[in-house]
N, C-alpha and C positions, 0 to 999 in steps of 0.2 A: 498509620502506618501504609505505607504502599512499596509495590515493588514493578519492576519493570524487567525489560531484556531488549536486547541490539536486535532490528531483524536484520541487519548486517551478521552480525556475533551469530545467532538463533538460526536461520538458514545453514549458514557456511557447519554448524557444529552438526546436524540434523542431517546433513546433505551424505553422510556416509549409513543412514538410516531410512531414509528417504528414496533411496536413486540405487540399494544397491540391487542387484537381477531386472535392472529396466533398462526395455529401450532405446535410448533417446537421439538414438541416429534418426530420428522424425519429427523433432521436435518441432516444431515453429513457431509454436511464440510462448511466454512465458508471463502467466498475468499474476500483478498482485493486490490485494482487495487488504483497504485495513478501512475498519471500523469500532466506532468506540458505542456506548452508551451510559446512562447514571439510572443506578434504579434501587431500590434497598439500600441505603444508604451506601453505594459501592460502585464505582466510575468504572467500566471492565474495557480494553481497548483489545480488538483480533485483527489478526493477520490472517489471510489466506493464501497460502501459494497453488496457480492454477499453471497445470502443464499440457499445452494443445501441440497435438501434430495436423503434419498434412496430411497424412491416409483418414483413413475410416475409424482408426483404432481410438478409443473414448477417451477424452479429456481423464485425468485423473487431481484429487487436489488432496490437500491435508491444511488442519487449520488449526491455531497454535494464538495461545492467548498471551497478548506482550508484554501487558500493564494490570494491573488493580490499584485502587487506590480508596482508602477509604475515606469518606466524608460523609454529614448529613444532607447539604446543599448542595443543587450543581452548579455548580461555583466555576468560572471557566480560570481564573485565578488560582486556586490548589493546584492544578491541570499545568499552569503554565510556570509552576512553583515544585513540582515531582517530576513529568515524567516528561509532558512532553516536547520540550527542546532535546531531549536527548535520543528520543525515538523519530523527530522531526528530521535532527541530524543523519542519523543510520539511514534513515529513508531517503534522505538527498541523495547520499552516497548511490544508492540504487538507482535511483533515478536518472541521477546526472550521467551514471556507466554507460545505460541504456543497452546493457546486454547482461546475456546470462550465460557466462563459461564455466563449465564441469568438465576437469580432467581428474582421471585415474593417475597415481603418481604408482608405478609399477613396483620402484626401490620399495614404497614405505608399506603399500597397499593401501590407502589415502585416496581421498578423492577433494580434488582441492578446487573451492568457489570463487567467481574473481564476477564481478560484475563491469568491469571493462578488461581492455585486452592490456597485461600486465608490458608495461616498458619493455620487459627482454622476455617478449613473447618468442621462443624459435624452438624448431621443431626441435624435438627428446626421443633417446630414442626409449626411455623409462617414464615417457608424459603419454598420457592416451585421451587425445581430446571427443570426449561423450559426447558434447553439448554446444552449440554457439548460436544462440539465437535472439532475438530482443525482447526487452522486457517493459513489461508496462503495469506503472501502477496509478490504483485508481481508489479515489475516498470514497467512503459507503456509509450513511445512515441516515437516522430521521433528516428534517430540516435545518431544530435545533442546533443539533451535531455538524452539519456542515457550516452553517454561521457561525457555529464557534471557532470551527477549524480556520474561517476567513478572514477570525479579527472583531465579528461583529453578536459579537455576544449583545442578547438583549434587543436587535432590531424587530421594529416594528411587521409582520407579516406583511403589510400594504407596501411598503419595497420591495424592487426586486432584487429577485437571490444576483442573478445572471451582472445585469445590467449597471446596477447600484441604482437605477434611474430613480428619484423622488415621485409619491401619485400624483404631486403637482404637474410632475415635466412628464408621464406617462396616461394620464386621464387628458382624455379628449373632450374639449367643451361641447359640452348636450347638441349645440345648433349644427357642428359640424359631422356628426354620429347622421351616418343613412340612414334612410330610415328605413329600410331595410331588418334593419338591427335596434330600432327603435322598438 
C-alpha cells in the first residue's frame, strides 16, 4: 500500500488555508525542504514550506506529509515503482519555475499559486498580486537517503558523496602526507 500527494497540487490547494490573513508584501524568499526516511516497515516523505521576510518578521513554516509507502525492507526499487517519479516530476515544475507567485482573485475570492510567470500575466483589476518571490528547493535527510536520491543506493561509505571519487583517487600516498599531518 502507498499514497502520495504531488507538491504542486498540495501547495495550490492549501494556499487558501496557509496564506489567509498573512501580509506577504515583504516576502524575500520561499524555501521548500523535502526529506524522507524508512522506519517501522514504512517510508515517509515530508515537505516543509518556509516563508522568509526582508524585515525582522519571523519566518513561518508549514509541514506536510507527501508520501507513505508500506514495505518491510528499505529498498529504492519500491520507491521508484511507487512515489519517486510523480513526486520528482512535481518538484521539477517548482524548481524549473524558480518563483513563488501568489495572486488573490477578487471575483472568485480564491488564491492562485504559480511557480513561474504565466504566459498571459497581464495586470488585471480583479487580481491582486500578494507575493512574487524566488523559491529554493532543498533535499534533506540522512546520508543513506541522500545517496538514494542521487541514484547511488548501497554506495560504500568510503566514496566521496559530492565529487564521486573513489578512495584510490582521493587517498594520498603516505609518503606525500606532510610530516605535521602524520
